[in-house]
Steps between C-alpha positions, in 0.01 A plus 500: 500500500255734668341464839170397343668201339658402830168525682334292229763229537453490876123484457529208258731308735272556798195400298654179369607403854152568638334316211709191576398522865130527411524201268669303781208599729732685738317829440157603382457733204357758739815496715731509199316793345513686832879455514530646148253780576261407219147366483426128489359537149820668378703214651279253314545691172878503544495126575300432182740709290801332662364156415417601143808707411761415763721772643424724200137519613603693809672781313343837576326588175509872577882519489633709213174682441442867551247605755170619352515782757839620381520873428511583131794707370416780263 
C-alpha cells in the first residue's frame, strides 16, 4: 500500500465525516470545503458522487494512471 492510497483513505474518511456534519446542519458546505482545502463546488461534486455511487464514488480516478507529462524512454 503506497502513501497515495493512505492519503486517499484519510481524505475519504474526513470527507464522509464532514458530509454527515453538513447534512446535520452543524457545518456549512463552505466551512467543510475550507477544512478539506477544496472549493465549494468540488465539495458539492464529491457529495453528489457519494450519494450516487457510495464510497466507491470517492475513489481517486487518477490512481494507477501514468502521468501525461512522464518522460518517454527511448
